[in-house]
C-alpha positions in Angstrom: 0.0 -0.1 0.1 1.5 3.5 -1.0 0.5 6.4 1.0 0.4 10.2 -0.5 1.3 13.3 1.1 -1.6 15.5 1.7 -0.8 19.1 2.2 -3.5 21.2 3.4 -5.3 23.2 0.7 -6.4 27.0 0.9 -9.6 28.0 0.2 -10.0 30.0 -2.9 -11.8 33.5 -2.8 -15.5 32.7 -2.0 -16.9 35.3 -4.5 -15.2 33.6 -7.5 -16.3 30.4 -6.2 -19.8 31.2 -6.2 -19.8 31.9 -9.9 -18.7 28.4 -10.6 -21.8 26.8 -8.9 -25.6 26.8 -9.9 -27.4 29.2 -7.6 -31.0 29.4 -7.1 -32.4 32.4 -4.7 -35.6 31.8 -2.8 -37.8 34.6 -2.9 -39.7 35.9 0.4 -42.9 34.8 -1.2 -41.7 31.3 -1.8 -39.7 31.1 1.6 -43.4 31.6 3.2 -44.6 28.9 1.0 -42.1 26.5 2.0 -42.2 27.4 5.8 -46.2 26.7 5.3 -45.2 23.3 3.7 -42.8 22.3 6.4 -45.4 23.3 9.1 -47.6 20.3 7.6 -44.6 18.0 8.7 -43.3 19.2 12.0 -44.1 19.2 15.7 -44.6 16.4 18.1 -48.1 15.4 16.8 -46.2 14.0 13.7 -44.9 10.6 13.5 -41.0 10.5 14.0 -38.7 11.3 11.2 -37.5 7.7 10.9 -40.7 6.1 10.8 -42.3 4.9 7.3 -45.0 7.5 7.6 -43.0 11.0 7.9 -40.8 10.4 4.7 -44.0 9.5 2.7 -45.7 12.6 4.0 -42.6 14.6 3.3 -42.7 13.2 -0.3 -46.4 14.4 -0.6 -45.4 17.8 0.4 -42.2 18.0 -1.7 -44.6 17.9 -5.0 -45.9 21.1 -3.7 -42.7 23.0 -3.6 -42.6 26.4 -5.3 -42.7 25.7 -9.2 -39.3 27.6 -9.7 -37.6 25.5 -7.3 -38.9 22.4 -8.6 -37.7 23.5 -12.0 -34.3 24.2 -10.7 -34.0 20.6 -8.9 -35.1 19.0 -12.1 -32.4 20.8 -14.3 -29.6 20.0 -11.8 -30.9 16.1 -11.6 -30.7 16.1 -15.4 -27.2 17.9 -15.6 -25.3 19.0 -12.7 -23.2 21.2 -14.8 -19.2 21.8 -14.8 -19.0 22.0 -11.1 -21.8 19.6 -10.0 -23.0 21.4 -7.2 -26.2 23.6 -6.5 -26.6 26.2 -4.0 -30.2 27.2 -2.7 -30.2 30.3 -0.9 -32.7 31.8 1.6 -34.7 28.6 2.5 -36.4 28.7 6.1 -34.9 26.6 9.0 -37.2 27.6 11.9 -40.9 28.4 12.4 -39.9 31.7 14.2 -38.7 30.0 17.1 -35.1 30.7 18.5 -32.9 28.0 17.2 -31.5 25.8 20.1 -28.1 25.4 20.9 -25.7 23.6 18.6 -25.7 19.8 19.5 -22.1 18.8 20.6 -22.5 15.1 21.0 -21.4 12.3 18.8 -23.8 10.8 16.3 -26.3 13.6 16.7 -29.2 13.3 14.6 -32.8 14.7 14.2 -35.8 12.5 15.4 -38.6 14.9 16.0 -39.8 16.7 12.9 -38.4 20.2 12.7 -38.7 22.8 10.0 -35.2 22.3 9.0 -35.7 18.7 8.6 -38.9 19.1 6.7 -37.2 21.5 4.4 -34.2 19.5 3.5 -36.1 16.2 3.3 -38.6 17.7 0.9 -35.9 19.3 -1.3 -33.9 15.9 -1.3 -36.8 13.8 -2.2 -37.3 15.5 -5.5 -33.7 14.6 -6.2 -34.2 10.7 -5.4 -35.0 8.4 -2.6 -33.7 9.6 0.8 -31.6 7.1 2.3 -29.2 6.4 5.2 -26.8 3.7 6.3 -27.2 1.5 9.5 -23.6 1.7 10.5 -23.7 5.5 10.1 -25.5 7.4 12.9 -27.5 4.2 13.3 -29.3 4.7 10.1 -31.2 8.1 10.8 -32.4 9.8 8.0 -31.7 13.6 8.8 -28.2 13.8 10.4 -26.4 16.9 12.1 -23.1 17.7 11.1 -21.6 19.4 14.2 -18.0 19.7 15.8 -17.7 17.3 18.8 -15.2 17.9 21.6 -12.5 15.2 21.5 -13.0 14.6 17.8 -11.3 17.5 16.4 -8.6 15.5 14.3 -11.4 13.0 13.1 -11.7 12.7 9.1 -15.4 12.7 9.8 -18.4 15.2 10.1 -17.5 15.7 14.0 -14.0 16.9 13.4 -12.7 20.3 12.8 -9.4 19.9 11.3 -9.2 20.2 7.3 -11.7 17.5 6.1 -10.0 15.8 3.1 -11.9 16.1 -0.5 -13.8 13.0 -0.9 -16.8 11.4 -2.3 -19.1 10.5 0.3 -19.1 6.9 1.3 -16.8 6.1 -1.5 -16.0 2.7 -0.3 -19.9 1.6 -0.5 -21.3 0.0 -3.7 -24.4 2.0 -3.2 -23.1 5.3 -1.7 -25.3 8.2 -2.3 -26.0 9.9 -5.7 -26.6 13.5 -3.7 -25.6 15.0 -0.7 -27.6 17.8 0.8 -26.1 20.2 3.5 -28.3 22.7 5.1 -27.0 25.5 7.1 -28.8 26.2 10.4 -25.9 28.0 11.9 -22.9 29.6 10.5 -19.4 29.2 11.9 -19.0 32.3 14.0 -15.1 32.4 13.4 -15.9 32.5 9.6 -13.0 29.9 8.8 -15.3 26.9 8.1 -15.9 26.7 4.4 -17.5 23.7 2.3 -15.1 23.0 -0.7 -16.2 21.4 -3.8 -14.3 20.4 -7.1 -15.9 18.9 -10.1 -14.0 15.9 -11.9 -15.5 17.6 -15.1 -13.3 20.6 -14.4 -10.3 18.6 -13.0 -10.1 15.9 -15.9 -8.6 18.5 -18.6 -5.7 19.1 -16.3 -4.7 15.5 -16.3 -2.4 13.7 -18.8 -3.7 10.8 -20.7 -1.7 8.2 -18.9 -2.6 9.3 -15.5 -6.4 9.0 -16.6 -5.6 5.6 -17.9 -4.2 4.4 -14.5 -7.0 6.3 -12.6 -9.5 4.2 -14.8 -7.9 0.7 -13.5 -8.5 -1.1 -10.4 -5.5 -0.1 -8.5 -7.0 1.6 -5.5 -8.5 0.5 -2.1 -10.9 2.6 -0.3 -11.6 2.2 3.6 -14.9 3.2 5.4 -14.8 6.7 7.2 -14.7 6.6 11.2 -18.3 7.2 11.4 -19.0 3.7 10.1 -16.9 2.0 12.7 -15.1 -1.3 12.1 -16.1 -3.3 8.7 -15.6 -7.0 8.2 -13.2 -8.1 5.3 -10.8 -6.1 3.4 -12.1 -3.4 0.9 -12.1 -4.5 -2.8 -9.8 -3.1 -5.5 -11.4 -0.4 -7.5 -10.8 2.1 -10.2 -11.1 5.9 -9.4 -12.5 6.9 -12.6 -15.5 5.0 -13.8 -17.8 5.0 -16.8 -17.3 7.0 -19.8 -13.7 8.4 -19.7 -15.0 11.6 -21.5 -17.2 12.3 -18.6 -16.5 9.9 -15.7 -17.8 9.5 -12.3 -15.2 9.8 -9.5 -14.9 7.2 -6.8 -12.2 8.7 -4.1 -11.6 9.6 -0.7 -8.1 11.4 -0.3 -8.1 10.5 3.4 -9.1 6.8 3.0 -8.3 5.7 -0.8 -4.9 4.0 -0.9 -3.0 3.5 -4.3 -1.7 0.1 -4.4 1.6 0.8 -6.4 3.8 3.7 -7.5 1.9 4.6 -10.7 -1.4 4.7 -8.9 0.3 6.9 -6.1 1.3 9.3 -8.7 -2.0 9.3 -10.6 -3.9 9.9 -7.3 -1.5 12.8 -6.2 -2.0 14.6 -9.8 -5.9 14.0 -9.6 -5.9 15.7 -6.1 -3.7 18.6 -7.4 -6.1 19.0 -10.1 -9.1 19.0 -7.8 -7.4 21.6 -5.6 -6.7 23.8 -8.8 -10.3 23.7 -9.7 -11.9 24.0 -6.1 -14.6 26.1 -5.2 -15.0 27.4 -1.4 -18.5 28.3 0.1 -19.2 30.1 3.3 -22.7 28.9 3.8 -25.1 31.3 5.3 -28.3 30.1 7.5 -30.8 28.8 5.0 -28.3 27.9 2.5 -28.8 24.5 1.0 -25.8 23.0 -0.8 -26.5 19.9 -2.8 -23.5 17.9 -4.1 -23.7 15.4 -7.1 -21.6 12.8 -5.3 -21.0 11.0 -8.7 -18.9 13.9 -10.3 -18.1 16.2 -7.4 -15.8 15.6 -4.2 -16.5 17.8 -1.3 -14.5 18.6 2.1 -14.1 21.3 4.5 -11.4 23.8 5.8 -10.3 23.8 9.3 -11.9 25.9 12.0 -11.7 26.4 15.7 -15.0 25.2 17.7 -15.9 27.1 20.8 -18.2 24.4 22.1 -20.5 27.1 23.5 -23.7 26.3 21.7 -22.8 28.8 18.9 -20.7 26.5 16.7 -21.4 25.7 13.0 -24.5 23.4 12.6 -25.5 21.9 9.3 -28.2 19.1 8.7 -27.1 16.2 6.0 -29.5 14.1 3.8 -28.7 11.4 1.3 -30.4 10.7 -1.8 -30.4 7.8 -4.4 -31.5 8.2 -7.7 -32.2 4.6 -8.1 -33.6 2.9 -5.1 -34.1 -0.4 -6.8 -30.3 -0.7 -7.3 -30.0 -1.0 -3.6 -32.8 -3.2 -2.9 -30.6 -6.2 -1.6 -28.8 -3.9 0.9 -32.1 -2.6 2.4 -33.9 -4.9 4.7 -37.5 -5.0 4.4 -37.4 -2.5 1.5 -36.9 0.5 4.0 -34.7 3.6 3.6 -31.7 2.3 5.5 -28.8 0.3 4.1 -27.7 -2.6 6.0 
């Protein structure tokens, strides 16, 4: 196994970054409309998020989202564009009540429906089927991404050191097609930036010989720390898959291991190309970043948590385009992959 050196990347200028992603601004009228829809799904009188009934109700509500938002989501699903990321701005995250303190415990999730949970689930259900993984946060559908004391150096959603560029759950055969990240509270230091980079923009920077190596099964990818120990050794796989004129990427620069010198060189060249074409996003409250997990890697710059209840807080939801593809991994045909 050949390790590669991973110098910390610097976030590019945010204003330039925003020009390279698809942006959809929610109007005040649409925001009120979305908040009203979320209100039909929230509160203790409703089923819990992880019951079969609540996602079904959220699916019905999602069909009633504003027409311009539905159009933007359908266009992104059809073609995620050069950057493979969509930024929705101005979504409601509360019903007017004060946001509670940022959670600070491991494996934090949302169980009781909230406005933010209803919004992100409804949006993601327009891109595919909302799913989760049993070994990650016990398979809860709406997960909190927050810094956790004692986990600062973890290469996971609980850490605060630089989070390496990665395809979400790259080790898994049925990894998500889309990752949604909804900002409930900004990082008060301003240092934490979501970073994205698409293979569509990185590929032209690579030599043909490098592309050929990346398309061969010369790499192994370990599960992230959030999954815990897994049985058996991960299988060999190519990083670039599908049509090499417009390939999918399967890589996690903290967990993918090249198996020979040529693979090590090619993977380092790929990371350099991703960093050279990377965009950084300082997500504001109500911003929902949707990443096409087939073509776009994402990561996060380092920041310093204060653990005072005001730290950065995002909610995360996964979506699959083809739920039938993962049926063998979903006991009982539910939304949780075993």
